[in-house]
C-alpha positions in Angstrom: -6.0 -17.3 24.3 -4.1 -15.6 21.5 -4.7 -16.1 17.8 -1.9 -16.7 15.5 -1.4 -13.8 13.1 -1.5 -14.4 9.3 0.8 -13.8 7.6 3.8 -14.1 9.8 5.1 -10.6 8.9 2.5 -7.9 8.7 0.9 -6.4 5.6 1.4 -2.6 5.5 -1.3 -0.4 4.0 -0.2 3.1 3.2 -2.9 5.7 2.4 -3.6 9.2 3.7 -7.4 8.4 3.7 -8.3 7.0 7.1 -11.7 5.7 5.9 -10.0 3.7 3.1 -7.3 2.3 5.5 -10.1 1.1 7.8 -12.0 -0.4 5.0 -9.0 -2.2 3.6 -8.1 -3.6 7.0 -11.6 -4.9 7.6 -11.6 -6.5 4.1 -8.3 -8.2 4.6 -9.3 -9.4 8.0 -12.5 -10.9 6.6 -10.3 -12.9 4.1 -8.1 -14.3 6.9 -5.3 -11.7 6.7 -5.1 -10.8 10.3 -1.6 -9.3 10.6 -2.3 -5.8 9.1 -0.8 -2.4 10.0 -2.0 0.9 8.6 0.1 4.0 7.9 -1.6 7.3 7.0 1.6 9.3 6.5 3.9 8.3 3.6 6.8 10.1 5.3 6.7 7.4 8.0 7.1 4.4 5.7 10.9 4.1 5.4 11.2 4.4 9.2 8.7 1.6 9.6 10.5 -0.6 7.1 13.8 -0.1 8.9 12.2 -1.1 12.2 10.2 -4.2 11.1 9.9 -6.7 8.3 6.7 -6.6 6.3 5.4 -9.3 3.9 3.6 -7.0 1.6 2.8 -3.3 1.1 -0.3 -1.8 -0.4 0.7 1.7 -1.5 -1.6 4.5 -2.6 -0.3 6.8 -5.4 -1.7 10.2 -4.6 -1.0 11.2 -0.9 -0.3 14.4 1.0 3.4 14.7 1.7 4.8 12.3 -0.8 3.5 10.5 -3.9 3.4 6.7 -3.8 5.2 6.2 -7.1 8.1 8.3 -5.7 8.0 6.2 -2.5 7.9 3.0 -4.5 11.4 3.7 -6.0 12.8 4.3 -2.5 11.3 1.2 -1.1 12.5 -1.1 -3.9 16.0 0.5 -3.9 16.5 -0.4 -0.2 14.1 -3.4 0.1 14.1 -5.1 -3.4 12.5 -8.3 -2.1 9.3 -6.8 -0.7 6.2 -7.0 -2.8 4.4 -3.7 -3.4 0.9 -3.4 -4.7 0.0 0.1 -6.0 -3.5 1.4 -5.3 -5.0 4.5 -6.9 -8.1 6.4 -7.4 -6.8 7.8 -10.7 -7.2 5.8 -13.9 -3.9 6.8 -15.4 -2.4 4.2 -17.7 1.0 6.0 -17.9 1.3 5.8 -14.1 0.4 2.1 -14.0 3.0 1.3 -16.6 5.6 3.4 -14.8 5.0 1.6 -11.5 5.1 -1.8 -13.1 8.3 -1.0 -14.8 9.8 0.2 -11.5 9.0 -3.2 -9.9 5.5 -3.0 -8.4 3.9 -6.4 -8.2 0.4 -5.2 -9.1 -1.5 -2.0 -9.8 -5.2 -1.7 -8.8 -7.8 1.0 -9.0 -9.6 1.6 -5.8 -13.2 0.4 -5.8 -16.2 2.6 -5.4 -14.7 5.8 -6.6 -16.8 8.7 -7.9 -16.3 9.4 -11.6 -14.2 12.4 -12.5 -16.3 15.5 -13.2 -15.7 17.7 -16.2 
């Protein structure tokens, strides 16, 4: 017996933190979002988008290899209809404003982060 996936096209979570990817997938699954794919390498995102249609992208800002805000501009240039929600562990108002002006649908701080030292 196979379960129908929700939504029809997968949600793509992009973050170089495997623990966060797994937590997000579990959280989304618990809310009925069962069609979820994870990507821990931002350099793989454009290839994935070329191969398959996605309903939504959760995109981290600070990643090894490529920043999410740089990737956002590439995504929206080639796939202007896809919704992208930016995620970050940094509380940077300027970055949030920049991403929203570029076309991000939302911008959220990651939960449960340790406060900055200093």
